[in-house]
C-alpha positions, -999 to 999 in steps of 0.1 A, spaced: 474 -347 -318 496 -379 -315 521 -388 -342 521 -424 -352 549 -424 -380 573 -402 -398 595 -403 -428 619 -376 -443 622 -375 -481 653 -367 -503 639 -332 -508 639 -325 -470 601 -328 -466 590 -345 -433 558 -366 -437 541 -374 -404 509 -394 -399 489 -386 -368 457 -391 -351 436 -363 -335 411 -382 -314 396 -407 -337 406 -386 -369 436 -398 -389 455 -373 -410 489 -366 -425 512 -335 -421 539 -324 -444 565 -297 -433 592 -283 -456 629 -286 -449 637 -267 -417 639 -230 -419 645 -201 -396 609 -190 -399 576 -209 -392 560 -221 -424 526 -208 -436 501 -236 -438 477 -251 -464 448 -273 -455 443 -300 -482 407 -310 -488 395 -341 -505 364 -360 -510 372 -388 -485 392 -420 -486 425 -408 -473 444 -440 -483 429 -439 -518 437 -402 -522 471 -402 -506 492 -403 -538 474 -373 -552 475 -355 -518 512 -362 -512 521 -349 -545 502 -316 -539 518 -314 -503 554 -319 -516 549 -294 -543 535 -270 -516 566 -277 -495 587 -269 -523 571 -235 -523 577 -232 -486 545 -242 -473 535 -268 -447 504 -289 -455 479 -310 -436 449 -334 -444 425 -353 -424 401 -380 -431 365 -370 -437 336 -383 -413 323 -416 -425 351 -423 -450 382 -446 -450 389 -462 -418 366 -439 -396 334 -453 -382 305 -461 -404 280 -434 -409 247 -451 -421 228 -418 -429 257 -409 -453 260 -443 -468 224 -442 -477 226 -408 -493 256 -421 -514 235 -451 -524 207 -429 -532 228 -407 -553 244 -438 -571 209 -452 -578 198 -418 -593 227 -414 -614 225 -451 -627 188 -445 -636 199 -412 -657 175 -392 -634 182 -358 -622 197 -354 -588 171 -335 -565 178 -312 -537 167 -338 -512 196 -360 -521 221 -332 -524 212 -320 -491 214 -354 -473 247 -360 -490 265 -328 -483 250 -307 -455 256 -331 -427 291 -337 -439 298 -300 -437 283 -297 -404 307 -326 -390 339 -318 -410 342 -281 -407 346 -283 -367 372 -311 -371 392 -291 -397 390 -261 -370 404 -284 -343 431 -297 -366 441 -261 -373 443 -255 -336 466 -286 -332 489 -279 -362 493 -243 -354 505 -252 -319 535 -267 -335 566 -243 -333 577 -250 -370 543 -239 -384 525 -205 -383 500 -185 -403 487 -174 -426 464 -203 -437 450 -213 -469 424 -241 -479 428 -261 -510 406 -287 -525 371 -303 -522 344 -308 -511 336 -272 -523 309 -268 -497 334 -276 -469 357 -252 -484 331 -225 -486 319 -229 -448 354 -229 -435 363 -198 -455 333 -181 -439 335 -193 -403 373 -196 -398 391 -162 -396 425 -178 -398 418 -189 -433 432 -160 -455 428 -175 -489 411 -205 -506 416 -227 -538 382 -245 -543 378 -273 -566 344 -272 -583 336 -311 -586 308 -317 -561 271 -313 -556 263 -279 -539 232 -276 -517 212 -245 -523 217 -234 -487 254 -230 -495 247 -202 -519 237 -178 -492 269 -187 -473 289 -181 -504 277 -145 -506 291 -139 -473 327 -152 -481 351 -125 -485 386 -140 -487 403 -142 -522 394 -171 -540 407 -192 -570 382 -218 -582 392 -247 -604 365 -260 -628 368 -290 -652 343 -280 -680 335 -316 -690 334 -331 -653 309 -359 -656 300 -358 -619 296 -321 -616 267 -298 -625 286 -272 -644 259 -245 -642 256 -249 -604 294 -245 -601 292 -213 -623 262 -200 -602 282 -206 -569 312 -188 -583 289 -159 -593 276 -159 -556 308 -155 -538 310 -121 -521 349 -120 -525 363 -89 -541 390 -111 -554 379 -143 -573 392 -161 -602 377 -188 -622 401 -213 -637 380 -235 -662 396 -261 -684 384 -286 -708 384 -322 -696 370 -346 -670 372 -347 -632 407 -362 -630 421 -342 -660 433 -311 -642 462 -297 -664 495 -291 -648 495 -254 -656 462 -251 -636 480 -266 -605 509 -240 -610 484 -211 -612 469 -222 -579 504 -224 -564 510 -188 -574 478 -177 -559 489 -191 -526 524 -175 -528 508 -143 -536 485 -142 -506 501 -164 -479 539 -154 -482 
């Protein structure tokens, strides 16, 4: 991990941009404390520069609650190398939606499964690097989308103790079997009128999760209309499970 820039905000939060190999990312740590801070992995759908304002707001709120937070750019997004197969899958999806046709399993699999296969090992490498810093310790939570990435990470990464998953992306059928094997506490956010999300698929995925503790927080509104109180409920969930 190589830090490339840093700035400290008035609230004491330190923001550092970094690269991990070819992967760009951002790390936020709260004001210095006597104990290492627990960590939240901030997932997003790609385009780190575009997503930065929302990610930074989530990270600084997490820091106010005593958490460090880190995010990385997804494969094939932002300034990372082009991924022709992923770009073709996105084009196929856009064309299908524009035509008003149902999105079939073939398109969903091509769009999501290769991304999960590449992104999850990168998240685990990021976790290795961040947890080696003396100011950051466990436990670890995952927060955000793509929900299939969060599902896989919650299954295969034993250091993830709890997850807040955003139901706002297509889910391959293969992920339902993985969801049945997930056991960490879950808090799932669902926008009921999300124009880009198959609501029934999201409900079916929530039902499939094997966790004994799982909560569905469903609110009216579109993809970007998550109410403030839903974010506050997610923050309380992490405070309960990670501190």
